[in-house]
C-alpha positions as CSV (number, residue, x, y, z in Angstrom):
1,X,94.5,200.1,35.1
2,X,92.3,202.9,33.7
3,X,89.8,204.6,35.9
4,X,86.2,203.6,34.8
5,X,85.0,207.2,34.8
6,X,87.9,208.3,32.5
7,X,86.9,205.7,30.0
8,X,83.4,207.1,29.7
9,X,84.4,210.8,29.6
10,X,87.6,210.7,27.4
11,X,88.5,209.6,23.9
12,X,88.9,205.8,24.0
13,X,92.0,205.9,21.9
14,X,93.6,208.4,24.2
15,X,92.8,206.1,27.2
16,X,94.3,203.1,25.5
17,X,97.5,204.9,24.7
18,X,97.8,206.3,28.2
19,X,97.5,202.9,29.9
20,X,99.2,200.8,27.1
21,X,102.5,200.3,29.0
22,X,100.7,199.1,32.1
23,X,99.0,196.3,30.1
24,X,100.5,192.8,29.9
25,X,102.1,191.8,26.5
26,X,99.1,189.7,25.7
27,X,96.7,192.5,26.6
28,X,98.7,194.9,24.4
29,X,98.0,192.7,21.4
30,X,94.3,193.3,21.9
31,X,94.9,197.0,22.4
32,X,96.9,197.1,19.1
33,X,93.9,195.6,17.3
34,X,91.5,198.1,18.8
35,X,93.8,201.0,18.0
36,X,94.6,199.8,14.4
37,X,91.3,198.3,13.4
38,X,88.7,200.0,15.5
39,X,86.0,200.0,12.8
40,X,86.4,196.2,12.3
41,X,86.3,195.6,16.0
42,X,82.8,197.2,16.1
43,X,81.6,194.3,13.9
44,X,83.4,191.5,15.9
45,X,82.3,189.4,18.8
46,X,84.6,189.2,21.8
47,X,85.7,185.7,20.6
48,X,86.6,187.1,17.2
49,X,88.6,189.9,18.8
50,X,90.6,187.3,20.8
51,X,91.2,185.3,17.7
52,X,92.3,188.2,15.6
53,X,94.6,189.4,18.4
54,X,96.1,185.9,18.7
55,X,95.2,185.6,22.4
56,X,92.7,183.6,24.5
57,X,89.1,184.6,25.2
58,X,90.1,185.0,28.9
59,X,92.9,187.5,27.9
60,X,90.5,189.5,25.8
61,X,88.2,189.7,28.8
62,X,91.1,190.8,31.1
63,X,92.1,193.5,28.6
64,X,88.6,194.9,28.6
65,X,88.5,195.1,32.4
66,X,92.1,196.4,32.6
67,X,91.1,199.4,30.6
68,X,88.0,200.1,32.7
69,X,85.1,198.4,30.9
70,X,82.7,196.0,32.6
71,X,81.3,194.6,29.3
72,X,82.3,194.3,25.7
73,X,79.3,196.4,24.8
74,X,80.6,199.3,26.8
75,X,83.9,199.1,24.9
76,X,82.2,199.1,21.6
77,X,80.0,202.0,22.6
78,X,83.0,204.0,23.6
79,X,84.6,203.3,20.2
80,X,81.4,204.4,18.5
81,X,81.3,207.6,20.4
82,X,84.8,208.3,19.3
83,X,83.9,208.0,15.7
84,X,80.6,209.8,15.5
85,X,78.0,211.9,17.2
86,X,74.4,211.2,18.3
87,X,73.0,209.4,15.2
88,X,75.2,206.3,15.9
89,X,73.8,206.2,19.4
90,X,70.3,205.9,17.9
91,X,71.2,203.3,15.3
92,X,74.6,202.4,13.8
93,X,73.7,202.6,10.2
94,X,71.6,205.8,10.3
95,X,73.1,209.0,8.8
96,X,71.8,212.5,9.8
97,X,70.6,213.2,6.3
98,X,68.9,209.9,5.6
99,X,65.3,210.3,4.3
100,X,62.8,208.8,6.7
101,X,61.9,205.9,4.4
102,X,65.6,205.0,4.3
103,X,65.7,205.1,8.1
104,X,62.8,202.6,8.2
105,X,64.5,200.3,5.6
106,X,67.8,200.4,7.6
107,X,66.1,199.6,10.9
108,X,64.2,196.7,9.4
109,X,67.2,195.4,7.6
110,X,69.2,195.5,10.9
111,X,66.5,193.4,12.5
112,X,66.5,190.9,9.6
113,X,70.3,190.6,9.9
114,X,70.0,190.1,13.7
115,X,67.6,187.2,13.1
116,X,70.0,185.6,10.5
117,X,73.0,186.0,12.8
118,X,71.1,184.5,15.7
119,X,70.0,181.6,13.6
120,X,73.6,181.0,12.6
121,X,74.8,180.9,16.3
122,X,71.9,178.9,17.6
123,X,73.2,176.1,19.7
124,X,70.9,173.1,19.0
125,X,72.0,171.2,22.1
126,X,71.4,174.2,24.3
127,X,68.0,174.8,22.8
128,X,67.0,171.2,23.4
129,X,68.3,171.3,26.9
130,X,66.3,174.4,27.6
131,X,63.1,172.7,26.4
132,X,63.8,169.7,28.7
133,X,64.5,171.8,31.7
134,X,61.3,173.9,31.2
135,X,59.1,170.9,30.5
136,X,60.4,169.0,33.6
137,X,60.5,171.9,36.0
138,X,58.2,171.9,39.0
139,X,58.1,175.7,38.8
140,X,59.5,178.4,36.5
141,X,60.5,181.9,37.6
142,X,61.0,184.4,34.7
143,X,63.0,187.6,35.5
144,X,64.0,190.6,33.5
145,X,64.5,194.3,34.1
146,X,64.7,197.5,32.0
147,X,64.3,197.0,28.3
148,X,64.1,193.2,28.9
149,X,60.8,193.6,30.7
150,X,58.6,193.2,27.6
151,X,60.5,190.1,26.7
152,X,60.0,188.6,30.2
153,X,56.3,189.4,30.0
154,X,56.1,187.7,26.5
155,X,57.9,184.6,27.7
156,X,55.6,184.3,30.8
157,X,52.6,184.8,28.5
158,X,53.7,182.0,26.3
159,X,54.6,179.5,29.0
160,X,51.4,179.8,31.1
161,X,49.5,179.0,27.9
162,X,51.1,175.6,28.0
163,X,49.8,175.1,31.6
164,X,53.3,175.4,33.0
165,X,53.5,176.7,36.6
166,X,55.3,179.9,35.5
167,X,55.8,183.1,37.6
168,X,57.1,186.5,36.5
169,X,59.0,189.0,38.6
170,X,60.4,192.3,37.4
171,X,61.4,194.0,40.6
172,X,65.0,193.6,41.5
173,X,64.6,192.9,45.2
174,X,61.6,190.6,44.8
175,X,63.5,188.7,42.1
176,X,66.2,187.8,44.6
177,X,63.7,187.0,47.3
178,X,61.8,184.6,45.1
179,X,64.9,183.1,43.7
180,X,66.0,182.2,47.3
181,X,62.7,180.2,47.7
182,X,63.3,178.1,44.6
183,X,64.3,174.5,44.8
184,X,66.4,172.0,42.9
185,X,63.2,171.0,40.9
186,X,62.7,174.6,39.7
187,X,64.1,176.7,36.9
188,X,65.0,180.3,36.7
189,X,64.9,182.0,33.3
190,X,66.8,185.3,33.2
191,X,66.6,187.7,30.3
192,X,69.4,190.3,30.0
193,X,71.0,191.5,26.8
194,X,74.2,192.6,28.5
195,X,74.3,190.0,31.1
196,X,75.5,192.3,33.9
197,X,72.3,193.8,35.3
198,X,70.7,193.1,38.7
199,X,69.3,190.0,37.0
200,X,72.7,188.5,37.6
201,X,72.3,188.6,41.3
202,X,69.0,186.8,41.0
203,X,70.7,184.1,38.9
204,X,73.4,183.7,41.4
205,X,70.9,183.3,44.2
206,X,69.0,180.6,42.2
207,X,72.3,178.7,41.8
208,X,72.9,178.8,45.5
209,X,69.7,176.8,46.1
210,X,70.4,174.4,43.3
211,X,68.0,175.6,40.7
212,X,68.9,175.4,37.0
213,X,69.3,178.7,35.2
214,X,68.5,179.5,31.6
215,X,69.5,182.8,30.2
216,X,68.6,184.8,27.1
217,X,71.4,187.2,26.4
218,X,73.5,188.9,23.7
219,X,76.7,188.5,25.6
220,X,78.1,185.0,25.7
221,X,81.1,186.0,27.8
222,X,79.0,187.9,30.4
223,X,78.9,186.9,34.1
224,X,75.2,185.9,33.7
225,X,76.2,183.4,30.9
226,X,79.0,182.0,33.1
227,X,76.6,181.1,36.0
228,X,73.8,179.8,33.7
229,X,73.3,176.2,32.9
230,X,71.9,177.0,29.4
231,X,72.7,180.1,27.3
232,X,70.4,181.1,24.5
233,X,72.3,183.7,22.5
234,X,70.6,186.5,20.5
235,X,73.2,188.6,18.6
236,X,73.1,191.8,16.6
237,X,75.7,193.9,14.8
238,X,74.7,197.1,16.5
239,X,77.3,198.5,18.9
240,X,75.0,200.4,21.2
241,X,74.1,199.1,24.6
242,X,70.4,199.2,23.8
243,X,70.3,197.3,20.6
244,X,67.1,197.0,18.6
245,X,67.9,193.9,16.5
246,X,68.9,191.8,19.5
247,X,65.5,192.4,21.1
248,X,63.8,191.2,17.9
249,X,66.0,188.1,17.9
250,X,65.3,187.4,21.6
251,X,61.6,187.7,20.8
252,X,62.0,185.1,18.0
253,X,63.8,182.7,20.4
254,X,60.9,183.0,22.8
255,X,58.4,182.1,20.1
256,X,60.7,179.2,19.1
257,X,60.7,177.9,22.7
258,X,56.9,178.2,22.9
259,X,56.2,176.4,19.5
260,X,58.7,173.7,20.2
261,X,57.2,173.0,23.6
262,X,53.7,173.2,22.2
263,X,54.5,170.6,19.6
264,X,55.3,168.1,22.3
265,X,51.6,168.1,23.3
266,X,49.6,169.5,20.4
267,X,46.2,168.3,21.7
268,X,46.6,169.8,25.1
269,X,48.0,173.1,23.6
270,X,45.0,173.4,21.2
271,X,42.6,172.6,24.0
272,X,44.1,175.2,26.3
273,X,44.1,177.9,23.5
274,X,40.4,177.2,22.9
275,X,39.6,177.6,26.6
276,X,41.5,180.8,26.7
277,X,39.9,182.3,23.7
278,X,36.4,181.2,24.8
279,X,37.0,183.0,28.1
280,X,38.2,186.1,26.3
281,X,35.2,186.1,23.9
282,X,32.8,185.8,26.9
283,X,34.4,188.7,28.6
284,X,34.1,190.8,25.4
285,X,30.4,190.0,25.0
286,X,29.7,190.8,28.6
287,X,31.3,194.3,28.2
288,X,29.9,195.1,24.8
């Protein structure tokens, strides 16, 4: 098994060749694919890597961990670093000599593609189940950390407008503490692109007390996805750990959840929005 530190400090292809003989025959099939078709692997999902290698999804995950990676995103990032320098760490499609207006076009196009890809993989049954769980929950706890914070805030902002008893927590320790106080009637919504952050610990705590867990993630094979009752997947073709397009796609999923829930009780939603905006306007007049 490769040491995790070596994976992140050495050339990924050298690491794979050095540990190749210690891999199982099935894992070697995945290694062969990465070594021979690395550029194509950057555009694949974990499931596609498994399919192209002729192995099971579980074997692909074992390969990833055998060579020292915790997530598929880390593996892709290491491949990217082996191919190019800093521009790829900012955005996959950006070249150092790209004019700034081309940079803008490429970033926007990447976001559009992420939305299209997310639409393609949208699980209708999972989406409907998420709506039912949220609507029927006694209390909702929304959690997120790091770059998922703005998305967690946005989801909380949308849900409380529907008069749902919704709470937001972004501190790792407080997340776990609050999750431990949930009940079987409550729902935890965890937002984590990679699905391996401290948010996972919160989800596991919620499961211990019998709460349902909904996750927004970009990694369907992550540990967070495994412990969740419902997985809402937002995908992007970027290979960096901090993807731009996936955040845009997750934001779109949040708006879809809000609108779909609002349409279940249009009159109440309109009334609530009117109350909110009347209050905002009064405050504006008082401070003008």
